[in-house]
C-alpha positions in Angstrom: 62.3 -0.2 -36.0 62.8 -2.0 -39.3 59.3 -2.0 -40.6 58.8 -3.8 -43.9 55.6 -3.3 -45.9 54.0 -6.5 -47.0 50.7 -5.6 -48.6 47.4 -3.7 -48.7 43.9 -5.2 -49.1 43.5 -5.5 -52.9 39.8 -4.7 -52.6 40.1 -1.3 -51.1 40.5 2.1 -52.7 42.1 5.3 -51.5 39.9 5.7 -48.4 40.4 2.3 -46.7 43.5 0.3 -46.5 43.9 -2.8 -44.2 47.6 -3.2 -44.4 50.3 -5.6 -43.0 53.9 -5.0 -42.2 56.7 -7.1 -40.6 58.8 -5.5 -37.9 62.1 -7.4 -37.9 63.5 -5.8 -34.8 60.6 -6.4 -32.6 59.8 -9.7 -34.4 56.1 -8.8 -34.8 53.5 -8.6 -37.5 52.0 -5.1 -37.6 48.4 -5.0 -38.9 46.1 -2.2 -39.7 42.4 -3.1 -40.0 38.9 -2.0 -39.2 37.6 -1.2 -35.8 35.2 -3.7 -34.4 31.6 -2.6 -33.6 30.0 -3.0 -30.2 28.2 -6.2 -31.2 31.5 -7.9 -32.0 33.2 -6.6 -28.8 30.2 -8.0 -26.8 30.6 -11.4 -28.5 34.3 -11.4 -27.7 33.5 -10.6 -24.1 30.8 -13.3 -23.9 33.0 -16.0 -25.4 36.4 -15.6 -23.8 39.4 -17.7 -24.9 39.9 -20.7 -22.5 41.7 -19.7 -19.3 41.4 -16.0 -20.1 39.5 -13.2 -18.4 36.5 -12.0 -20.4 37.0 -8.8 -22.3 40.0 -7.1 -23.9 42.8 -5.7 -21.7 43.3 -1.9 -22.0 46.7 -2.4 -23.6 45.3 -4.6 -26.5 43.1 -4.0 -29.5 40.9 -6.1 -31.7 40.8 -5.4 -35.4 38.8 -6.9 -38.3 40.4 -7.9 -41.6 38.6 -9.0 -44.7 39.3 -12.4 -46.1 40.9 -10.7 -49.1 43.9 -10.0 -46.7 44.7 -13.7 -46.3 47.3 -13.7 -49.0 49.1 -10.7 -47.4 48.9 -12.3 -44.0 50.5 -15.5 -45.4 53.2 -13.4 -47.0 53.9 -11.7 -43.7 54.1 -15.0 -41.9 56.5 -16.3 -44.6 58.7 -13.2 -44.2 58.6 -13.7 -40.4 59.6 -17.3 -40.8 62.6 -16.3 -42.9 63.8 -14.2 -39.9 64.0 -17.3 -37.9 
């Protein structure tokens, strides 16, 4: 896997670190964020995406990211675009 670090949330210290990478072999964004609380998971279950089963499949996760990560997500998207 060719994992390329893009950035860490600029508003976190040593203990927390929402982070984004680009995996150029799998052609994926890799994102580390905060675990959702039960209230958020219930909201997701109660408001499924159109034409999708309610809930989150066992092979998927939901993460939360602070708005301060938006510039890093944009950088990751730009890096992915450069890969074609």
